[in-house]
PyMOL CGO cylinders between C-alpha atoms (Angstrom):
from pymol import cmd
from pymol.cgo import CYLINDER

trace = [
    CYLINDER, -31.89, -19.23, 6.64, -29.34, -18.89, 3.82, 0.3, 1, 1, 1, 1, 1, 1,
    CYLINDER, -29.34, -18.89, 3.82, -29.45, -16.22, 1.12, 0.3, 1, 1, 1, 1, 1, 1,
    CYLINDER, -29.45, -16.22, 1.12, -27.33, -16.34, -2.03, 0.3, 1, 1, 1, 1, 1, 1,
    CYLINDER, -27.33, -16.34, -2.03, -26.81, -13.14, -3.94, 0.3, 1, 1, 1, 1, 1, 1,
    CYLINDER, -26.81, -13.14, -3.94, -24.86, -12.44, -7.12, 0.3, 1, 1, 1, 1, 1, 1,
    CYLINDER, -24.86, -12.44, -7.12, -23.47, -8.93, -7.24, 0.3, 1, 1, 1, 1, 1, 1,
    CYLINDER, -23.47, -8.93, -7.24, -21.82, -6.67, -9.81, 0.3, 1, 1, 1, 1, 1, 1,
    CYLINDER, -21.82, -6.67, -9.81, -19.53, -4.20, -8.10, 0.3, 1, 1, 1, 1, 1, 1,
    CYLINDER, -19.53, -4.20, -8.10, -19.12, -0.49, -8.71, 0.3, 1, 1, 1, 1, 1, 1,
    CYLINDER, -19.12, -0.49, -8.71, -16.72, 1.15, -6.31, 0.3, 1, 1, 1, 1, 1, 1,
    CYLINDER, -16.72, 1.15, -6.31, -18.78, 4.09, -4.99, 0.3, 1, 1, 1, 1, 1, 1,
    CYLINDER, -18.78, 4.09, -4.99, -18.17, 4.01, -1.23, 0.3, 1, 1, 1, 1, 1, 1,
    CYLINDER, -18.17, 4.01, -1.23, -14.72, 5.54, -0.94, 0.3, 1, 1, 1, 1, 1, 1,
    CYLINDER, -14.72, 5.54, -0.94, -14.37, 4.59, 2.75, 0.3, 1, 1, 1, 1, 1, 1,
    CYLINDER, -14.37, 4.59, 2.75, -14.98, 0.92, 1.93, 0.3, 1, 1, 1, 1, 1, 1,
    CYLINDER, -14.98, 0.92, 1.93, -12.65, 1.12, -1.06, 0.3, 1, 1, 1, 1, 1, 1,
    CYLINDER, -12.65, 1.12, -1.06, -9.93, 2.67, 1.09, 0.3, 1, 1, 1, 1, 1, 1,
    CYLINDER, -9.93, 2.67, 1.09, -10.40, -0.11, 3.66, 0.3, 1, 1, 1, 1, 1, 1,
    CYLINDER, -10.40, -0.11, 3.66, -10.15, -2.66, 0.83, 0.3, 1, 1, 1, 1, 1, 1,
    CYLINDER, -10.15, -2.66, 0.83, -6.88, -1.18, -0.43, 0.3, 1, 1, 1, 1, 1, 1,
    CYLINDER, -6.88, -1.18, -0.43, -5.49, -1.18, 3.11, 0.3, 1, 1, 1, 1, 1, 1,
    CYLINDER, -5.49, -1.18, 3.11, -6.39, -4.89, 3.47, 0.3, 1, 1, 1, 1, 1, 1,
    CYLINDER, -6.39, -4.89, 3.47, -4.24, -5.52, 0.37, 0.3, 1, 1, 1, 1, 1, 1,
    CYLINDER, -4.24, -5.52, 0.37, -1.38, -3.33, 1.70, 0.3, 1, 1, 1, 1, 1, 1,
    CYLINDER, -1.38, -3.33, 1.70, -1.85, -0.80, -1.10, 0.3, 1, 1, 1, 1, 1, 1,
    CYLINDER, -1.85, -0.80, -1.10, -1.12, 2.88, -0.55, 0.3, 1, 1, 1, 1, 1, 1,
    CYLINDER, -1.12, 2.88, -0.55, -3.93, 5.37, -1.23, 0.3, 1, 1, 1, 1, 1, 1,
    CYLINDER, -3.93, 5.37, -1.23, -4.11, 9.08, -2.01, 0.3, 1, 1, 1, 1, 1, 1,
    CYLINDER, -4.11, 9.08, -2.01, -7.25, 11.21, -1.84, 0.3, 1, 1, 1, 1, 1, 1,
    CYLINDER, -7.25, 11.21, -1.84, -8.50, 14.35, -3.50, 0.3, 1, 1, 1, 1, 1, 1,
    CYLINDER, -8.50, 14.35, -3.50, -7.34, 15.86, -6.78, 0.3, 1, 1, 1, 1, 1, 1,
    CYLINDER, -7.34, 15.86, -6.78, -5.08, 13.29, -8.46, 0.3, 1, 1, 1, 1, 1, 1,
    CYLINDER, -5.08, 13.29, -8.46, -2.98, 14.01, -11.52, 0.3, 1, 1, 1, 1, 1, 1,
    CYLINDER, -2.98, 14.01, -11.52, -2.30, 11.35, -14.12, 0.3, 1, 1, 1, 1, 1, 1,
    CYLINDER, -2.30, 11.35, -14.12, -0.03, 12.10, -17.08, 0.3, 1, 1, 1, 1, 1, 1,
    CYLINDER, -0.03, 12.10, -17.08, -2.55, 14.04, -19.18, 0.3, 1, 1, 1, 1, 1, 1,
    CYLINDER, -2.55, 14.04, -19.18, -5.60, 14.39, -16.93, 0.3, 1, 1, 1, 1, 1, 1,
    CYLINDER, -5.60, 14.39, -16.93, -6.66, 15.18, -13.38, 0.3, 1, 1, 1, 1, 1, 1,
    CYLINDER, -6.66, 15.18, -13.38, -9.44, 13.45, -11.47, 0.3, 1, 1, 1, 1, 1, 1,
    CYLINDER, -9.44, 13.45, -11.47, -11.03, 13.86, -8.04, 0.3, 1, 1, 1, 1, 1, 1,
    CYLINDER, -11.03, 13.86, -8.04, -11.41, 10.70, -5.97, 0.3, 1, 1, 1, 1, 1, 1,
    CYLINDER, -11.41, 10.70, -5.97, -9.40, 7.95, -4.34, 0.3, 1, 1, 1, 1, 1, 1,
    CYLINDER, -9.40, 7.95, -4.34, -6.13, 6.90, -5.95, 0.3, 1, 1, 1, 1, 1, 1,
    CYLINDER, -6.13, 6.90, -5.95, -4.69, 3.47, -5.34, 0.3, 1, 1, 1, 1, 1, 1,
    CYLINDER, -4.69, 3.47, -5.34, -1.00, 2.92, -6.04, 0.3, 1, 1, 1, 1, 1, 1,
    CYLINDER, -1.00, 2.92, -6.04, -0.30, -0.46, -7.62, 0.3, 1, 1, 1, 1, 1, 1,
    CYLINDER, -0.30, -0.46, -7.62, 3.09, -2.18, -7.52, 0.3, 1, 1, 1, 1, 1, 1,
    CYLINDER, 3.09, -2.18, -7.52, 5.21, -1.15, -10.52, 0.3, 1, 1, 1, 1, 1, 1,
    CYLINDER, 5.21, -1.15, -10.52, 2.79, 1.57, -11.65, 0.3, 1, 1, 1, 1, 1, 1,
    CYLINDER, 2.79, 1.57, -11.65, 3.94, 5.16, -12.22, 0.3, 1, 1, 1, 1, 1, 1,
    CYLINDER, 3.94, 5.16, -12.22, 0.50, 6.70, -11.59, 0.3, 1, 1, 1, 1, 1, 1,
    CYLINDER, 0.50, 6.70, -11.59, -2.27, 5.59, -9.22, 0.3, 1, 1, 1, 1, 1, 1,
    CYLINDER, -2.27, 5.59, -9.22, -5.54, 4.13, -10.44, 0.3, 1, 1, 1, 1, 1, 1,
    CYLINDER, -5.54, 4.13, -10.44, -8.26, 6.68, -9.61, 0.3, 1, 1, 1, 1, 1, 1,
    CYLINDER, -8.26, 6.68, -9.61, -11.79, 5.77, -8.50, 0.3, 1, 1, 1, 1, 1, 1,
    CYLINDER, -11.79, 5.77, -8.50, -14.56, 8.37, -8.28, 0.3, 1, 1, 1, 1, 1, 1,
    CYLINDER, -14.56, 8.37, -8.28, -17.74, 8.37, -6.19, 0.3, 1, 1, 1, 1, 1, 1,
    CYLINDER, -17.74, 8.37, -6.19, -19.68, 8.10, -9.46, 0.3, 1, 1, 1, 1, 1, 1,
    CYLINDER, -19.68, 8.10, -9.46, -18.22, 4.61, -9.95, 0.3, 1, 1, 1, 1, 1, 1,
    CYLINDER, -18.22, 4.61, -9.95, -15.71, 5.60, -12.63, 0.3, 1, 1, 1, 1, 1, 1,
    CYLINDER, -15.71, 5.60, -12.63, -12.13, 4.34, -12.83, 0.3, 1, 1, 1, 1, 1, 1,
    CYLINDER, -12.13, 4.34, -12.83, -9.25, 6.17, -14.53, 0.3, 1, 1, 1, 1, 1, 1,
    CYLINDER, -9.25, 6.17, -14.53, -5.69, 5.04, -15.12, 0.3, 1, 1, 1, 1, 1, 1,
    CYLINDER, -5.69, 5.04, -15.12, -2.74, 5.80, -17.39, 0.3, 1, 1, 1, 1, 1, 1,
    CYLINDER, -2.74, 5.80, -17.39, -0.24, 3.05, -18.02, 0.3, 1, 1, 1, 1, 1, 1,
    CYLINDER, -0.24, 3.05, -18.02, 1.03, 4.30, -21.42, 0.3, 1, 1, 1, 1, 1, 1,
    CYLINDER, 1.03, 4.30, -21.42, 0.34, 0.99, -23.16, 0.3, 1, 1, 1, 1, 1, 1,
    CYLINDER, 0.34, 0.99, -23.16, 2.15, -0.95, -20.45, 0.3, 1, 1, 1, 1, 1, 1,
    CYLINDER, 2.15, -0.95, -20.45, 5.20, 1.31, -20.11, 0.3, 1, 1, 1, 1, 1, 1,
    CYLINDER, 5.20, 1.31, -20.11, 3.96, 2.85, -16.86, 0.3, 1, 1, 1, 1, 1, 1,
    CYLINDER, 3.96, 2.85, -16.86, 2.18, -0.20, -15.44, 0.3, 1, 1, 1, 1, 1, 1,
    CYLINDER, 2.18, -0.20, -15.44, 1.36, -3.78, -16.34, 0.3, 1, 1, 1, 1, 1, 1,
    CYLINDER, 1.36, -3.78, -16.34, -2.34, -4.29, -17.16, 0.3, 1, 1, 1, 1, 1, 1,
    CYLINDER, -2.34, -4.29, -17.16, -2.20, -7.82, -15.67, 0.3, 1, 1, 1, 1, 1, 1,
    CYLINDER, -2.20, -7.82, -15.67, -1.26, -6.27, -12.32, 0.3, 1, 1, 1, 1, 1, 1,
    CYLINDER, -1.26, -6.27, -12.32, -4.32, -4.00, -12.57, 0.3, 1, 1, 1, 1, 1, 1,
    CYLINDER, -4.32, -4.00, -12.57, -6.61, -6.92, -13.43, 0.3, 1, 1, 1, 1, 1, 1,
    CYLINDER, -6.61, -6.92, -13.43, -5.19, -9.01, -10.57, 0.3, 1, 1, 1, 1, 1, 1,
    CYLINDER, -5.19, -9.01, -10.57, -5.67, -6.25, -8.01, 0.3, 1, 1, 1, 1, 1, 1,
    CYLINDER, -5.67, -6.25, -8.01, -9.13, -5.35, -9.32, 0.3, 1, 1, 1, 1, 1, 1,
    CYLINDER, -9.13, -5.35, -9.32, -10.25, -8.92, -8.61, 0.3, 1, 1, 1, 1, 1, 1,
    CYLINDER, -10.25, -8.92, -8.61, -8.77, -8.72, -5.11, 0.3, 1, 1, 1, 1, 1, 1,
    CYLINDER, -8.77, -8.72, -5.11, -10.28, -5.25, -4.53, 0.3, 1, 1, 1, 1, 1, 1,
    CYLINDER, -10.28, -5.25, -4.53, -13.73, -6.51, -5.55, 0.3, 1, 1, 1, 1, 1, 1,
    CYLINDER, -13.73, -6.51, -5.55, -13.54, -9.26, -2.96, 0.3, 1, 1, 1, 1, 1, 1,
    CYLINDER, -13.54, -9.26, -2.96, -12.33, -6.96, -0.18, 0.3, 1, 1, 1, 1, 1, 1,
    CYLINDER, -12.33, -6.96, -0.18, -14.85, -4.27, -1.19, 0.3, 1, 1, 1, 1, 1, 1,
    CYLINDER, -14.85, -4.27, -1.19, -17.75, -6.74, -1.04, 0.3, 1, 1, 1, 1, 1, 1,
    CYLINDER, -17.75, -6.74, -1.04, -16.65, -7.72, 2.47, 0.3, 1, 1, 1, 1, 1, 1,
    CYLINDER, -16.65, -7.72, 2.47, -16.28, -4.09, 3.58, 0.3, 1, 1, 1, 1, 1, 1,
    CYLINDER, -16.28, -4.09, 3.58, -19.65, -2.95, 2.22, 0.3, 1, 1, 1, 1, 1, 1,
    CYLINDER, -19.65, -2.95, 2.22, -21.46, -5.97, 3.65, 0.3, 1, 1, 1, 1, 1, 1,
    CYLINDER, -21.46, -5.97, 3.65, -19.83, -5.42, 7.03, 0.3, 1, 1, 1, 1, 1, 1,
    CYLINDER, -19.83, -5.42, 7.03, -20.83, -1.74, 6.93, 0.3, 1, 1, 1, 1, 1, 1,
    CYLINDER, -20.83, -1.74, 6.93, -24.46, -2.52, 6.06, 0.3, 1, 1, 1, 1, 1, 1,
    CYLINDER, -24.46, -2.52, 6.06, -24.79, -5.24, 8.67, 0.3, 1, 1, 1, 1, 1, 1,
    CYLINDER, -24.79, -5.24, 8.67, -23.12, -3.33, 11.50, 0.3, 1, 1, 1, 1, 1, 1,
    CYLINDER, -23.12, -3.33, 11.50, -24.33, 0.21, 10.79, 0.3, 1, 1, 1, 1, 1, 1,
    CYLINDER, -24.33, 0.21, 10.79, -27.66, -0.12, 8.99, 0.3, 1, 1, 1, 1, 1, 1,
    CYLINDER, -27.66, -0.12, 8.99, -28.93, -3.37, 10.47, 0.3, 1, 1, 1, 1, 1, 1,
    CYLINDER, -28.93, -3.37, 10.47, -27.27, -3.07, 13.91, 0.3, 1, 1, 1, 1, 1, 1,
    CYLINDER, -27.27, -3.07, 13.91, -25.97, -6.59, 13.48, 0.3, 1, 1, 1, 1, 1, 1,
    CYLINDER, -25.97, -6.59, 13.48, -22.68, -8.30, 14.22, 0.3, 1, 1, 1, 1, 1, 1,
    CYLINDER, -22.68, -8.30, 14.22, -20.38, -10.14, 11.82, 0.3, 1, 1, 1, 1, 1, 1,
    CYLINDER, -20.38, -10.14, 11.82, -19.58, -13.52, 13.34, 0.3, 1, 1, 1, 1, 1, 1,
    CYLINDER, -19.58, -13.52, 13.34, -17.39, -14.97, 10.56, 0.3, 1, 1, 1, 1, 1, 1,
    CYLINDER, -17.39, -14.97, 10.56, -16.08, -14.29, 7.08, 0.3, 1, 1, 1, 1, 1, 1,
    CYLINDER, -16.08, -14.29, 7.08, -14.95, -17.34, 5.12, 0.3, 1, 1, 1, 1, 1, 1,
    CYLINDER, -14.95, -17.34, 5.12, -13.55, -17.35, 1.61, 0.3, 1, 1, 1, 1, 1, 1,
    CYLINDER, -13.55, -17.35, 1.61, -12.98, -20.34, -0.63, 0.3, 1, 1, 1, 1, 1, 1,
    CYLINDER, -12.98, -20.34, -0.63, -11.88, -19.47, -4.14, 0.3, 1, 1, 1, 1, 1, 1,
    CYLINDER, -11.88, -19.47, -4.14, -14.37, -16.94, -5.50, 0.3, 1, 1, 1, 1, 1, 1,
    CYLINDER, -14.37, -16.94, -5.50, -17.03, -17.75, -2.89, 0.3, 1, 1, 1, 1, 1, 1,
    CYLINDER, -17.03, -17.75, -2.89, -17.38, -15.55, 0.20, 0.3, 1, 1, 1, 1, 1, 1,
    CYLINDER, -17.38, -15.55, 0.20, -19.60, -16.57, 3.10, 0.3, 1, 1, 1, 1, 1, 1,
    CYLINDER, -19.60, -16.57, 3.10, -20.37, -13.88, 5.66, 0.3, 1, 1, 1, 1, 1, 1,
    CYLINDER, -20.37, -13.88, 5.66, -22.11, -15.02, 8.80, 0.3, 1, 1, 1, 1, 1, 1,
    CYLINDER, -22.11, -15.02, 8.80, -23.88, -12.43, 10.89, 0.3, 1, 1, 1, 1, 1, 1,
    CYLINDER, -23.88, -12.43, 10.89, -26.27, -12.02, 13.77, 0.3, 1, 1, 1, 1, 1, 1,
    CYLINDER, -26.27, -12.02, 13.77, -29.13, -9.72, 12.77, 0.3, 1, 1, 1, 1, 1, 1,
    CYLINDER, -29.13, -9.72, 12.77, -31.73, -8.35, 15.21, 0.3, 1, 1, 1, 1, 1, 1,
    CYLINDER, -31.73, -8.35, 15.21, -34.90, -10.43, 14.98, 0.3, 1, 1, 1, 1, 1, 1,
    CYLINDER, -34.90, -10.43, 14.98, -37.00, -7.36, 14.11, 0.3, 1, 1, 1, 1, 1, 1,
    CYLINDER, -37.00, -7.36, 14.11, -35.11, -7.10, 10.79, 0.3, 1, 1, 1, 1, 1, 1,
    CYLINDER, -35.11, -7.10, 10.79, -35.15, -10.77, 9.81, 0.3, 1, 1, 1, 1, 1, 1,
    CYLINDER, -35.15, -10.77, 9.81, -38.62, -10.58, 8.22, 0.3, 1, 1, 1, 1, 1, 1,
    CYLINDER, -38.62, -10.58, 8.22, -37.20, -8.11, 5.65, 0.3, 1, 1, 1, 1, 1, 1,
    CYLINDER, -37.20, -8.11, 5.65, -34.73, -10.79, 4.49, 0.3, 1, 1, 1, 1, 1, 1,
    CYLINDER, -34.73, -10.79, 4.49, -37.26, -13.57, 3.95, 0.3, 1, 1, 1, 1, 1, 1,
]
cmd.load_cgo(trace, "trace")
């Protein structure tokens, strides 16, 4: 049985976000991260051409300082945010299916903005999905 779900993403699972950044070959830093005029605690992701990392907190907040484009191109941020959302959705779904549902991912297919994740779920849990 197929299930279609529309999701809005807030990056709250730092392990999944870190895995997403790794999938995009982006360097990460963790802990207390200093931007030009502020400091934040979370996961920093270094974008190409950016002076400071983009910081994500467990509360779902995002902080960055690009000094009106002088320290980083906003288009690069927007491009990578779209890619991070896709990778994050895959990582969180994989985590839920494998850890919470004791299932197995059998395939992940992506066409444009559509992601299809196929999984084998124990029969005892299938009635919760219908």
